Steps between C-alpha positions, in 0.01 A plus 500: 500500500479455877157345468629254242756372751259434786481129583199323349519223760552671833419845644858619485547854372789575268679829463740574219793730451703560184867565459726552190692190389832520309420862407273379217129432481494183715349542841507265798200431710506533878211293632369540852300215643295591803227312674144621567226314685490156341217373716251691283624363169488159336767459229295237321149424606553128440805481728519428868831610654618446856616820670674375812849645556798273555573499876835527670565170674758593759691802608788529741658840539877517512747783445723519196790647695746536213261697284346732756757548776840655538761331722424498874735789574267734309199433725332279240394799292312399186700539181183534288333835566171378352456191717183641662332592172184309419485314172336686216162366387590584139707213362704563185539217246816539291499341155727555202398502133784248459337251736308210352167647388296194602656496847440874548137477389434206729667671794277804455192280457575286805559810715165636381339163574658479846374848588147392421523155654653627825259798520776760525327837486761702689813410298584627152746370244682725255644335189815674377639390164850615415701476180850467644694506825550876480124555503466256790756686711350838409159380615640366827694822566188710446238281666664288770399572859542329837273198533454456126439141384599391150404185311794449265711534308448173316842469336834433665676790326244757614499362854874568519427873473275542805711414804591866565137577583498279810640786708205713386251274676374292205407131485541314169343164424690401186437201275864472390655153495854590614499427872811713567282809450301424815587709802412802709172634355491269194297181537498250214197295398557224249513121484852448628645149458691528831171457683419194289838326540494556878155339511626196309807440715290538814271231360761246387537211748828494696796355307332550165741495206416766245591518131449814296454548127460848356525703177801718431317829545456757776211313662681167500820646642302683768323184615831311504666766716202519734493123543869508593466769765172378650604133511795590723267570792263210429504130582525408131798500267546564129680200351493571128400760242491552126419789270389518139477756222178695459444346156522151659760379250701330775215403734534125441870504584434704814229265624715192437788655696273610783339160542822307423298324233787313337641386833164372621440331164837326523425387856161358402650304210769365734234376743306339214808307385567371853141386548493333158778264612303388805250215483297549821140618472554821703772611258280421201211699651724797575641490147148517357428807709823669396430440131228765526752774584758687295705614799511442874313724742808566710468878491735725690212736581153486650365824347574689181426872470410591142563874485310574182149579375302562184544284191850391606361339815255300289798363307749456785273310742410218253867461404595447864254212515615372158857470625385300799484765770181348628255755652357215706837463672651848477270787594479766228503849654423839344485868592210743520528541123322162472178655629327472163227263384699424185729271706237320707407237239856415390543125576865528606411772755229304681601478866745788466505775761561875505450789746191716465145573608199296390311648208165517678632773730526744209228351280236747619716800411590349162135431414375839615775687315432312178126562535542875550791573262452215251868418527702229671676605819878491473672303776695808612185713531417352839789707639345848463165359616652387831698823523181708490375310805826550690513871416138549602573341836792735566310813395168416667676425828680836480851360497785747497829431324679351798213271593465392135866410470492310828201297383640427155845413634363253752483159330252385766247743354312291244230611263228298333551502123368330189822298478508409868620682809777744411755704693831673442853389585772756426242693294431198275155345490478138612203265525398201703511260206362148485639192326271407211490167318399465135238234450240446228486856374520670840761621748382414849649576840692215658369413845738408780 
């Protein structure tokens, strides 16, 4: 059975261990993924794979006083007894049987691929699959040790269970999406919209007037709230907003209200009537020009953030143009969720902008992964790939717990990743994002 589980693509040994499940005949599989010497093995003879590790760009050491020190009247004694422990070179990957199967499989594959590509022959990865939170906590109680690094959990609910292990000297890199879970030893890696909205408001020209249209769901409400809070410290203001039901039954009404369609239509007709009474040539010429329009272009806003994606975006964007919110006059703006080729040929989105990283920077990884695993790389799978590089840097440079926390908690420490330079602020991953413009089937970086 052990031989059957050995990777056919890379020289990564697999151990197995069995354990009763629900007191019946079902057993769960504990898979251990450890790396051998990849330099002597070619996963596919027809493939050529780069093996250079991702470098750390900058590092500036600072102390995290609150986490490591007691008040000054206690002689600055460390409150974590394991601060001097070196990080373990055996990384544990925590995945639940309730997690999305495709995501779990890709995470394991991309970790395997990163081990080979980065030539990591002194770091091992143990995959622990658990059936429920009780099993997760039992495993942590029995196996946690100072300096232990964990990839996971993936879900928000499971991540809520691990905070008590910070005082035992662990470091968790979770993929949960609830940012409130970040703190102490828990670092969150995901595509957080806060990072994206900050990038947009930093890009908007001073005195920009922003409108916002969003669906009545958790994502839409989140973008709306973020835009409110972030705009307060920017040089732009939000002047109008509208929401619509997820089934789009009221989208036309919402767009008309947002763009003051009826008011602008009334104003245009008023101007046409005035010009029609005049006999001079300039008035006649202006009237001819106005006959081409349904409404005036006197918008209250310069940019409109469309906080949606998927099939709804492909319906909402054309309706904005249909009701005379002209994308040639008002800049259409999206979020990182627009980073998908399906949107790049939509006529109403040509010239639109959104925050992200140009595709070519991750193209090599996408192509190599698909060639080796015969599967398309999920967008989120770049996260564990970059995390392997970061972890390898910490372990190979013999970081102890205190030094690791100080590096991770210093936002001036930036790391080179597939999705751009990344760093942590308040234990949340952030990236140096670019502003991309959609044009003729591509999303290209805007140059200053």
